[in-house]
Structures are given as C-alpha cells and as structure tokens.
N, C-alpha and C positions, 0 to 999 in steps of 0.2 A: 583355874584354867591357865594354860600357858599362852604367852603371847607369840603369835605366828610371825616369823620374819618375812619381810617382803621378797617377792621374786626378784632375783638378780637381774634378769633380762628386762623386766618391767621398769626397774629403777634406771637402767641404762637406756631405756626407750628403744630397744631393738625390736624391729618388726619381723625379722627373719634371722635364722642362725646359719652361718656358713659352714658347709660340710668340709671345706678345705682347712679350716682352723682347728687342726688336731690337738693343739695344746688345750684349748677350751673344752673340747669334747672329751679328752682323756680324764678330766676332773669328774666327769659323770659316769665313769666306768669303774668297776671294782678291779681288784688285782687279778681276778680270773677272767675279766672281759665282759662281765654282765653289766647291763644298764641299771644304774641306781634309781630306786623308786622316788617318786615325788615327795613322799613323806620325809625321806632322809635328806633330800637336797634343798627343799623349800621352794621349788620352782612351781609356778602356777600351771594349770592344766593346759592352757593354750601353748605355752612355751615348752612344756614337757612333750607334747605331740610333735612340735617342730624339732626339738632336740633328738627325739627318737628317730625321726626321719633322717636327720642330718648324720647321726651315728651310723645308721644302716647304709646310707649312701657312701660314707667314708669307708666303711668296711668293704663295700662292693668294689670300690676303685683302689683298694689295698692301702689306704692311709691309716687305717686302724685294724688291729687283728680281731678275728672272730673269737679266738681263745688264746691263752697264754702258752708259752713254750712247754711249761711243766704239765699241761693238760694233754698234750699230743702224744 
C-alpha cells in the first residue's frame, strides 16, 4: 500500500479557500482548464468541495478562464 500524503489545506489549517487567490487555484487546474481530481492532488473531500466552489466562483467573475485559448 502507498502512503497517502496529507491534505495541503488541512496542514495549513485553512477553514475556507479564497476565490480571489487565483495563484493557488491555478495549481488545481489542468492546462486545458479542467479541475484536477482529488486523487491526483491529494486534497481531502471537504477541501476539494471548497476548492471546486472557489474555482467556479473565480470563473464566474472572470479571474480564471473556463477554457484555454487553444480550445476556443
């Protein structure tokens, strides 16, 4: 069995994820703009839900793109 790495947000003791922090949110997007799964990032279920909501909010207020330029 592989050892599972701890959740990045649990280690930092973050209770919420800011949608205005686009640098952090971009780390959880693929080069095409898709949200990366929990299995790949190592984030717990609670923080993955908060992360998804934050990314969607950032997209809605145009801080993050829905797709990349090459996809349009």
